[in-house]
C-alpha positions in Angstrom: -1.8 -6.9 5.9 -1.4 -6.4 2.6 0.2 -8.8 0.9 -1.2 -12.6 -0.6 -1.1 -13.3 2.9 -3.2 -11.0 5.2 -1.6 -10.0 8.4 -4.8 -9.1 10.4 -5.9 -6.3 12.4 -7.2 -6.8 15.5 -10.3 -6.8 13.4 -9.7 -9.6 11.1 -10.0 -12.9 11.8 -7.1 -15.5 11.6 -6.8 -17.5 8.3 -5.9 -21.6 7.9 -2.8 -23.1 8.2 -2.0 -22.8 4.8 0.4 -25.2 2.1 4.1 -24.0 2.6 5.9 -26.4 -0.2 5.3 -23.6 -2.9 8.3 -20.9 -4.0 11.2 -22.9 -2.3 13.4 -21.2 -3.9 12.0 -17.5 -3.1 11.3 -18.8 0.6 14.6 -19.8 1.1 17.2 -17.4 -0.7 14.8 -15.0 -1.8 15.9 -16.1 -5.6 12.9 -14.5 -7.0 14.2 -11.0 -5.7 17.4 -12.0 -7.8 17.8 -8.2 -9.8 15.5 -5.9 -8.1 19.2 -5.1 -6.5 18.9 -5.3 -2.2 22.5 -3.8 -3.1 22.0 0.5 -1.9 23.5 0.5 -5.5 20.5 -0.4 -7.4 18.0 0.5 -4.7 19.4 4.0 -3.8 21.6 5.1 -7.6 22.6 3.7 -10.7 20.0 4.6 -13.9 18.8 8.1 -15.1 15.1 7.1 -12.7 16.6 6.0 -10.0 17.8 8.2 -6.5 21.2 9.2 -6.2 23.6 6.5 -3.8 22.6 6.9 0.2 26.4 8.6 0.8 24.3 11.7 -1.8 24.1 15.0 -0.5 20.1 15.8 -1.1 21.3 18.4 -3.6 22.8 15.4 -5.9 19.7 13.9 -5.0 17.0 16.4 -6.2 20.1 16.7 -9.2 18.6 13.8 -10.4 15.0 15.1 -12.1 12.4 13.6 -13.7 13.0 10.8 -16.2 11.2 12.2 -19.7 7.9 11.3 -20.2 6.8 8.4 -22.2 3.0 9.4 -22.7 0.6 12.5 -21.3 -0.3 12.5 -18.0 -3.2 10.4 -16.5 -4.0 12.7 -14.0 -8.1 13.1 -14.4 -8.1 10.1 -16.8 -11.1 8.3 -16.4 -12.3 4.7 -17.0 -13.7 3.4 -19.8 -17.3 3.0 -18.8 -19.0 -0.6 -19.0 -21.5 -2.8 -17.0 -19.6 -5.7 -15.2 -15.6 -5.4 -14.5 -13.7 -8.7 -15.6 -11.5 -9.6 -13.4 -8.3 -11.8 -12.8 -6.8 -12.4 -9.5 -3.2 -12.9 -8.6 -2.3 -14.6 -5.5 -4.7 -16.5 -3.8 -2.7 -16.4 0.1 -4.4 -15.2 3.1 -4.8 -11.8 1.0 -6.4 -12.6 -2.0 -8.0 -15.4 -0.8 -10.5 -12.8 1.4 -10.4 -10.3 -1.5 -12.2 -13.2 -3.8 -15.4 -12.5 -1.4 -15.4 -9.3 -1.7 -15.3 -8.9 -5.4 -18.1 -11.5 -6.1 -20.3 -9.5 -3.4 -20.2 -6.2 -5.3 -22.5 -6.0 -8.2 -21.7 -5.9 -11.8 -18.7 -8.0 -11.4 -17.1 -11.1 -12.1 -13.8 -13.2 -11.2 -13.1 -14.9 -14.9 -9.3 -16.0 -13.6 -7.4 -17.1 -10.5 -3.9 -18.0 -10.4 -1.5 -19.3 -7.8 1.1 -21.6 -8.2 -1.1 -23.8 -5.1 -3.0 -25.6 -7.3 -5.4 -26.4 -4.2 -5.8 -22.9 -3.5 -6.8 -22.1 -6.9 -9.5 -25.0 -6.8 -11.3 -24.0 -3.8 -11.0 -19.9 -4.8 -12.8 -21.4 -7.9 -15.0 -23.1 -6.2 -16.3 -20.0 -4.5 -16.3 -18.4 -7.6 -18.9 -21.1 -9.2 -20.4 -21.1 -5.4 -21.4 -17.2 -6.5 -23.3 -18.5 -10.1 -20.8 -16.7 -11.7 -19.1 -19.3 -14.2 -16.2 -21.2 -13.5 -13.4 -19.1 -13.6 -9.9 -20.5 -16.0 -6.7 -21.1 -13.4 -3.4 -20.8 -14.1 -0.8 -22.7 -11.6 1.9 -23.7 -13.8 4.9 -22.2 -11.6 5.5 -18.6 -10.9 5.5 -16.6 -13.8 1.7 -18.2 -14.9 0.3 -14.6 -14.6 2.0 -13.5 -17.5 -0.8 -15.6 -19.7 -3.6 -14.9 -17.4 -2.9 -10.7 -18.0 -2.3 -12.1 -21.6 -6.0 -13.0 -21.8 -8.2 -10.7 -23.8 -11.8 -11.0 -21.3 -10.2 -9.2 -18.7 -10.6 -5.4 -17.4 -8.8 -5.0 -14.4 -6.2 -7.5 -12.2 -6.0 -7.5 -8.9 -2.2 -8.6 -7.7 -2.2 -10.0 -3.7 1.4 -11.7 -4.6 4.8 -11.1 -2.2 6.3 -8.4 -2.5 9.5 -9.3 -4.4 6.9 -9.5 -7.4 4.1 -6.8 -7.6 6.6 -4.9 -10.2 6.7 -7.3 -12.2 2.9 -8.2 -11.9 1.5 -4.8 -12.6 4.2 -4.1 -15.3 3.1 -7.1 -17.1 -1.4 -6.3 -16.3 -0.6 -3.0 -18.1 1.8 -4.3 -21.0 -1.3 -6.3 -21.8 -3.8 -3.4 -21.9 -4.9 -4.1 -18.0 -5.9 -1.1 -15.1 -4.2 -3.2 -12.3 -4.5 -3.0 -8.3 -1.6 -3.6 -6.3 -1.5 -4.5 -2.9 0.9 -2.8 -0.5 3.8 -1.8 -1.0 3.5 -1.7 -4.7 7.2 -1.9 -6.1 10.5 -2.0 -4.2 12.2 0.6 -5.8 12.5 4.6 -6.6 13.7 3.4 -10.4 10.6 0.8 -10.4 8.2 3.4 -8.7 9.3 5.6 -12.5 8.9 2.7 -14.8 5.6 1.7 -13.7 4.7 6.0 -13.6 5.9 5.7 -17.4 4.3 2.5 -18.3 1.1 4.0 -17.2 0.7 6.7 -19.0 2.4 5.2 -22.6 0.0 2.6 -22.0 -3.3 4.2 -20.9 -3.5 1.8 -18.1 -4.3 2.7 -14.4 -1.4 1.0 -12.0 -2.7 2.0 -7.7 -2.0 1.2 -5.2 -4.9 -0.5 -3.6 -4.4 1.4 0.3 -7.6 0.4 2.0 -6.5 2.2 5.3 -7.8 5.5 2.8 -10.9 4.6 3.5 -11.5 3.4 6.3 -14.1 5.4 8.8 -12.4 6.9 10.8 -9.9 8.6 8.0 -12.6 9.6 5.9 -14.4 11.4 8.5 -10.8 13.5 9.3 -10.5 13.8 5.7 -13.3 15.5 5.1 -13.0 17.5 8.3 -10.1 18.5 6.9 -11.4 19.3 3.5 -14.7 21.5 5.2 -12.1 23.5 7.3 -12.6 22.4 11.2 -8.8 21.6 11.1 -7.8 25.0 10.0 -4.5 25.7 7.9 -3.3 22.0 8.3 0.5 22.1 9.7 1.1 18.6 10.8 0.3 14.5 10.3 1.2 11.9 11.6 0.9 7.8 10.4 2.7 4.4 11.3 2.4 0.3 11.1 3.8 -0.4 14.9 1.7 -4.1 14.3 3.7 -6.6 16.6 4.6 -9.3 13.5 7.2 -11.5 15.4 5.1 -15.0 15.9 3.3 -14.6 11.5 7.2 -14.3 10.2 8.7 -16.6 12.2 5.2 -18.8 11.5 6.5 -21.6 8.3 2.5 -21.9 7.4 1.3 -18.2 7.7 3.6 -16.4 5.2 4.3 -19.6 3.4 7.9 -19.6 4.1 10.1 -16.5 5.0 9.6 -14.2 2.2 8.0 -11.1 4.6 11.4 -11.8 7.4 13.9 -11.9 4.8 13.0 -8.3 4.2 14.7 -8.2 7.3 18.0 -8.6 6.0 18.3 -6.9 3.2 16.8 -3.2 3.9 17.3 -0.8 7.2 14.1 1.7 6.7 11.0 1.3 6.3 9.2 -1.3 4.5 5.7 -1.1 4.9 5.2 3.0 5.1 1.5 2.8 3.1 -0.9 2.5 6.4 0.4 5.6 7.6 1.6 8.1 4.3 -1.6 7.2 2.3 -4.3 8.8 4.6 -2.4 11.6 6.0 -1.7 12.6 2.0 -5.3 12.8 1.4 -5.9 15.0 4.2 -2.5 17.4 2.9 -4.5 17.2 -0.4 -0.4 15.4 -1.6 -0.7 15.7 -5.4 -3.2 17.5 -5.3 -1.8 21.6 -4.5 1.1 20.6 -1.9 3.7 18.0 -2.3 6.1 15.8 -0.1 9.8 17.1 -1.1 12.3 15.8 1.5 12.3 12.4 4.0 15.1 12.3 6.6 14.5 8.8 8.5 16.0 7.3 11.4 16.4 4.0 12.6 16.9 1.7 16.1 19.2 -1.2 16.4 17.7 -4.3 15.0 17.0 -6.8 17.9 13.8 -8.1 17.9 13.7 -10.9 15.4 16.9 -12.0 16.4 15.4 -12.3 20.3 12.1 -13.4 19.2 14.5 -16.1 17.3 16.1 -16.7 20.5 13.5 -17.6 22.5 11.8 -19.4 20.4 12.9 -21.3 17.4 14.3 -24.0 17.7 18.3 -25.1 16.7 18.7 -26.2 13.4 15.4 -23.9 12.2 16.2 -22.0 8.6 16.2 -18.3 10.4 19.5 -18.8 12.1 20.9 -18.5 8.9 19.3 -14.5 9.0 21.2 -11.6 9.3 18.8 -9.2 10.2 19.9 -5.2 9.6 15.8 -3.8 9.3 15.8 -1.0 12.0 13.0 -2.4 15.0 11.3 1.0 14.5 11.8 3.5 12.6 10.3 6.9 12.3 10.5 9.6 9.4 9.9 12.8 8.7 8.8 13.5 5.5 8.5 17.7 4.1 6.1 19.4 1.6 6.4 21.8 -0.6 4.2 24.1 2.2 6.1 24.0 4.7 4.2 21.2 6.6 5.4 18.2 9.2 4.4 14.5 8.2 6.0 11.7 10.9 6.3 8.1 10.0 6.7 5.0 12.3 7.3 1.4 11.6 7.8 -1.7 13.9 6.4 -4.9 13.1 10.2 -6.9 15.4 8.9 -5.4 19.3 5.5 -6.1 21.6 3.6 -3.3 21.4 -0.6 -2.7 20.8 -1.4 -2.3 17.4 -1.0 1.6 15.7 -1.5 4.0 12.6 -1.2 6.7 15.2 -3.3 8.3 12.7 -2.7 11.5 13.2 -3.9 15.6 11.9 -3.0 18.7 13.6 -3.7 22.4 12.4 -3.8 26.5 13.8 -7.7 25.3 15.0 -7.3 22.2 16.6 -5.7 18.4 16.4 -7.1 15.1 15.7 -5.3 11.3 17.2 -6.2 7.8 17.0 -5.5 4.9 19.2 -7.8 5.4 20.7 -9.9 8.2 19.1 -10.1 11.8 20.4 -10.7 15.7 19.6 -9.6 18.9 20.5 -10.9 21.9 17.9 -12.0 25.4 18.5 -14.4 26.5 19.4 -16.2 23.3 20.0 -13.4 22.1 23.1 -11.4 23.9 26.3 -9.8 23.4 29.1 -7.8 21.3 27.2 -9.4 18.5 27.4 -10.0 16.0 24.4 -13.4 16.0 23.3 -15.7 12.9 21.2 -14.9 12.1 18.2 -18.2 10.3 17.5 -20.1 13.7 18.3 -18.7 14.4 14.6 -20.3 11.5 12.5 -22.4 14.0 10.1 -19.3 14.0 8.8 -18.9 10.7 7.4 -17.9 9.9 4.1 -21.5 9.3 2.1 -20.0 5.9 1.5 -20.1 5.3 4.6 -23.8 6.4 5.3 -24.6 4.2 2.4 -22.5 0.8 3.9 -22.4 1.8 7.6 -22.1 -2.3 8.2 -20.1 -3.5 5.3 -18.6 -7.2 4.8 -15.6 -8.0 5.1 -12.0 -7.8 6.9 -10.5 -5.0 8.7 -13.3 -3.0 10.0 -15.2 -2.7 6.4 -12.9 -1.0 5.1 -11.5 -3.3 2.7 -14.8 -3.7 0.6 -15.7 -0.1 0.7 -12.3 0.4 -1.4 -12.7 -2.7 -3.7 -16.9 -1.6 -4.4 -15.5 2.6 -5.0 -12.6 1.5 -7.1 -15.4 -0.9 -8.8 -18.0 1.9 -8.9 -15.9 4.1 -10.7 -15.2 1.3 -13.5 -18.4 0.5 -14.0 -19.6 4.2 -14.5 -16.8 5.5 -16.0 -15.2 7.7 -13.5 -11.8 9.3 -12.4 -10.2 6.8 -9.6 -10.1 8.7 -6.1 -6.4 8.0 -6.2 -3.8 6.9 -9.1 0.0 5.5 -10.7 1.6 9.3 -9.1 -0.1 8.5 -5.4 1.4 4.9 -5.6 4.4 6.0 -5.7 4.4 8.3 -3.1 2.7 6.3 -1.4 5.9 3.9 -1.7 8.6 5.7 -2.1 9.9 5.8 2.3 10.1 2.1 1.0 13.7 2.7 -0.9 14.2 6.2 0.6 14.5 5.5 4.3 16.6 2.6 3.7 19.1 5.3 1.7 18.6 8.2 4.5 18.9 5.7 7.7 22.1 5.0 5.9 23.4 8.3 5.4 22.9 8.8 9.3 19.3 10.5 8.5 20.4 12.8 5.7 17.5 14.4 3.4 16.3 12.4 0.3 14.4 14.0 -2.5 11.3 12.5 -3.2 10.4 12.8 -6.5 8.2 15.1 -8.0 6.2 12.3 -10.0 3.7 14.4 -11.0 5.8 16.9 -13.1 5.6 19.2 -12.2 1.1 19.1 -12.2 0.7 18.3 -8.4 -0.2 22.4 -8.3 -3.3 21.7 -9.3 -6.4 21.3 -7.1 -8.0 18.0 -8.5 -10.8 15.5 -6.4 -9.2 12.5 -4.2 -11.1 10.0 -2.0 -12.7 13.3 -0.9 -14.9 12.5 -4.2 -18.6 13.5 -4.5 -20.8 11.0 -4.9 -21.9 9.8 -8.3 -24.7 11.8 -9.5 -25.1 14.0 -6.7 
């Protein structure tokens, strides 16, 4: 869902076909990822920042420790107050193009610059801006690295990145080095070493780097979050989240993803490629980085059969996909342990037929919530082993959903709620609801699940990106309404 070509969830509108002539090298061979290190030695070790190799023991992984900080923590650091937030957008595929509408719908936001190598897309996006009675934005279309010039501008406060995953780290790095706050679609980076570098950069530059995890702002997720913090589930014990979404037809559609860049990741990694939607909300329920932290992950993966079988049934002889060998597990199941002993189950499956589900489950000593479909069982409200109606708990809706009961945009309105809240924090000079430490934790399962599967499920240590500050309670997505 989160990238320059948004993957529609059940309530999303399918985009128009896109021009797939761009980034030929990236699409055919993944050369734009050269140097990112698709081999396990780079994904799992080799520098002071990295995790241990996949066949190393958990003790050796933990011994790697955290690198020396390059600046003070970004925990609790507010944005600078400003009347207008000036936004630059990199990536105008399905996701970026849809999010422009929402930026333009939020008061106090001006879109000042756009970047995409496809000139037609950039021109169409620029017209949206002028149609909204804003000045014509600057445009950057001269190749894959023209985003660097956008980041160098002096009239941008916030850079929004909605591009293929290969580019996320470099674009976030460029934004912060040029003094911009940055928000990146999922996942924020693909390697553990890159996650540490983003933490270091955020601390050194004093710029926020945020994983724009829209699912954290889903109506159900925010209601469960408030209920959990109010103690309705008792002492929390376990949770589960997933990205189980059949993407086979879209991954083989040369127009939708402008080539096979997303599918190619299934030739590189065995683990969970997209953990954020499932992990972020449950981490919020359990106050991860705000009183608890995740310590280890053990992952297991099925054989990689689904994409090859789909290709056999649907792709003509001579299609470039026949040169690809898929290693990504059709279904990845990970168990994450927290410092308080809680357990989080994560799942990822985009290669087999099944209905959409993020699971979204939370259990404690007083009861349980499960989504898809939403149902709840809490004592003393329910008894007799019969599920209760989650709609009866609407009083626990977050203030954002009470104020914006029918928000515009896709994914049930959560995209708008997320951007509205972020822009509100920037305009009022508030601390953001999540930060670079959350981005790093929510994305860490990408390389670590791969390493664990390679090591036959051996636990992999999840770094403490906060460097010990996770023990302090602090607000997050459940922050109060400004002025209340």
